[in-house]
C-alpha positions as CSV (number, residue, x, y, z in Angstrom):
1,M,-26.3,-254.7,40.6
2,N,-28.2,-257.7,42.1
3,R,-27.7,-261.0,39.9
4,Q,-31.2,-261.8,40.0
5,R,-32.4,-258.6,39.2
6,L,-30.1,-258.1,36.2
7,L,-30.9,-261.4,35.1
8,R,-34.9,-260.5,34.8
9,R,-34.2,-257.5,33.0
10,L,-32.0,-258.8,30.5
11,R,-34.5,-261.9,29.9
12,Q,-37.1,-259.6,29.0
13,G,-35.0,-257.8,26.6
14,H,-33.5,-255.0,28.2
15,L,-29.8,-255.4,26.8
16,A,-28.9,-251.8,26.2
17,N,-27.1,-249.9,29.5
18,V,-26.1,-252.8,31.0
19,R,-22.3,-252.0,33.2
20,F,-19.6,-254.5,31.9
21,D,-18.7,-255.2,35.3
22,D,-22.1,-256.2,36.3
23,L,-22.4,-258.9,32.9
24,V,-19.0,-260.2,34.0
25,D,-20.4,-260.6,37.7
26,L,-23.2,-262.4,36.2
27,A,-21.1,-264.5,34.3
28,N,-19.2,-265.3,37.5
29,G,-22.5,-266.1,39.3
30,F,-23.3,-268.9,36.9
31,G,-19.9,-270.6,37.3
32,L,-18.1,-269.2,34.3
33,R,-14.4,-268.5,34.9
34,E,-12.3,-266.3,33.2
35,Q,-9.6,-268.3,31.2
36,R,-7.5,-265.7,30.1
37,V,-7.2,-262.2,28.3
38,V,-6.5,-261.1,25.1
39,G,-6.2,-257.2,24.8
40,S,-9.3,-255.9,25.9
41,H,-11.4,-259.5,25.6
42,R,-11.9,-261.8,28.4
43,I,-12.5,-265.6,27.3
44,F,-14.9,-267.2,30.0
45,A,-15.8,-270.9,30.4
46,H,-17.6,-273.1,32.6
47,P,-15.8,-275.7,34.2
48,D,-17.9,-278.8,33.7
49,H,-18.7,-277.5,29.9
50,G,-14.9,-277.7,28.3
51,E,-15.8,-275.7,25.2
52,R,-15.1,-272.1,25.0
53,A,-18.2,-270.2,26.4
54,I,-18.0,-266.6,25.3
55,S,-15.5,-263.9,25.0
56,L,-16.8,-260.7,26.4
57,Q,-15.4,-256.9,26.1
58,P,-16.4,-253.6,26.9
59,R,-17.8,-250.9,24.8
60,R,-17.4,-247.8,27.1
61,G,-17.7,-249.5,30.0
62,E,-21.0,-251.2,28.8
63,A,-21.7,-254.8,27.4
64,K,-22.2,-255.6,24.0
65,P,-25.8,-256.7,23.4
66,Y,-25.1,-259.5,21.3
67,Q,-22.6,-260.7,23.8
68,I,-25.4,-260.6,26.4
69,R,-27.4,-262.8,24.1
70,Q,-24.6,-265.1,23.9
71,L,-24.2,-265.5,27.5
72,L,-28.0,-266.0,27.9
73,A,-28.4,-268.7,25.4
74,F,-25.0,-270.5,26.8
75,V,-27.1,-270.4,30.5
76,E,-30.1,-271.6,28.6
77,R,-28.3,-274.2,26.6
78,Y,-26.4,-276.1,29.9
79,D,-29.1,-275.5,32.2
80,L,-27.1,-273.3,34.6
81,N,-28.4,-272.4,37.7
82,L,-27.1,-268.6,39.4
83,E,-25.1,-269.4,42.3
84,A,-26.1,-267.1,45.5
85,E,-24.3,-263.8,45.7
């Protein structure tokens, strides 16, 4: 899915039925990089912000709504811009 369109959809509150791979792509688009994998958990951090950003894990191939909210809050907190695809 197009990153801009997905972001617009998520900001409107449509957090259900989001493919996990699309959420990972969106996180990458904001500059978050996968630091490590612990089981099914993928830990992402931003190189300019040393703190651990978020932990994402799929549920039947979909993203969990509370983790989507965490990603959006992190993006807002640090005023991150979406990189070009």
